[in-house]
C-alpha positions, 0 to 999 in steps of 0.5 A: 407364617406362609407355608414357604419360608422366605429364604433357603431350606433351613426351616423346612422339614427333612425326610432323610439323614444329615449325610444326605442333606450335606451331599445335596447342598454341597453338590452343584452338578445338574441333576433331576429333582421332583418338586411336588405341589399339593393343591388345596380347594379353599372353598371346602378347605380340602387338601390334595383336592381341587374343583378340576376333574381329572380322569387319569394322571397326565404328563406333559412338558412345559417350557421354563424361563430358559426355554428348556422343557420340564416334565410335569405330572398332573396327579389324580386324587381318589375322588377323580379330581386334580390333587397335585402337580409335580415337576421334574426339573434338571437343575444344580440345587434344590433352591433352583428347583423351587425357583424354576417351578414356582412360577410355572405352577402358580401361573397354571393355577391362576389361569384355571382360577380365572378361566373357570372361576374357581378358587384353587391354591397351593397347600404345601410342597416337597422337593426330592433330590433323587441323586442323594435321596434328600427330601425337603418338605414345607407345609402349614404347621400347628402353632403352640396352643394358647391358654383359654381366657375371657376378658372382663370389663373391656369396652371397645369403641367401633374403631377398635373393633375395625382394627381387631377385625382387620388383624383377624382377617389378615391372620386367617388368610394364607396369602401373604399379599392379603396379609400385607394389606390387612396388617398395613391397614392396622398400621394405617389406623394407628398412624393416620387415625391415632387420635380416634383410637387413643382417645377412646382408649384414654376415656376407658382408662380415665373411668378406671383412674388409670393413666395412659402409657405410650408404649414403645414402638421400635423394630426389634432384632427378634421381630426381624428374625421371626419375620425371616428378613434378609440380612441386609434388611435386618441390619438396616431396620433394627431399632427403627420406629414402626412409624418409619416402617409404615411411611416407607412401605406406604410409598413402596411395597403397598403401592405395588400390592394395591395398584396394578402397574403403578407409575412409581414402582415396578408392577408386582406379579403374585405368581413371581418367585422374587415378588413372593419373597419380597412380600412374605417377610414384609407380611411376617414383619407387619404381622408382628408390628400390628399385633404389638401395637394392638396388644401394647395398647389394649393390655393397659385395660384388659382384665382377664376373667378369674379362673374357676 
């Protein structure tokens, strides 16, 4: 799951007591927040780092979308490079503090990346409500460990290796836009070239005397829940088929990501908060659908190595 939840702050780690958070969420007065974005150098996997040299902490004012000036701090790390960017917006809620500053930090790092030719990303972020001392934090989390095992007697054709490679590439990327494309290509393989994938699978099963079973392909309530889908999306798509999802996304969001200024859909801006929202939960949902398609087919022929 990408490091910023799709909606609200309910899934964020909290650094204060429930009273502080209740006061923060219930207060609608304009007040100062500190929104701290920790940078990451994707090339070296270093957190709190970048390839931008910074001699000393630097403060400037930037203009938000409402033409109001927002103080911003560029923070130096111990190695003398830019390690974080913090904004101090005056807004009535932590959600608005994020929505106000996210396009500012993303457009800044996008500019540097393009002009300097360097990779630069956002690792995680914290939001501090100074009035109520309520701190929210979002950063990548370790998933539960999986038990080690090896497959025995599993022979996959070239097309299946393509599918597995696409899924791995998507899963390894922190970008929801790249995740979306890789997971969508997995679905494309199943729905545009299914005879190739299923044909090689049936051949393997026939050699073992096992009959192929067509797995269920319906979007479940749990899938939508773990995808962090908006309520209106969850109610509309629960119970629909994976194929319906594939066809819908093929003519809508896939075009927005695959094409610059598409004719039939509004352009997608990777630095825009709303476009990020629209992509995150779809990438999460496609992740589950793609893996379900892979596992439900391959589990019919996978034999785990016997434990020593």
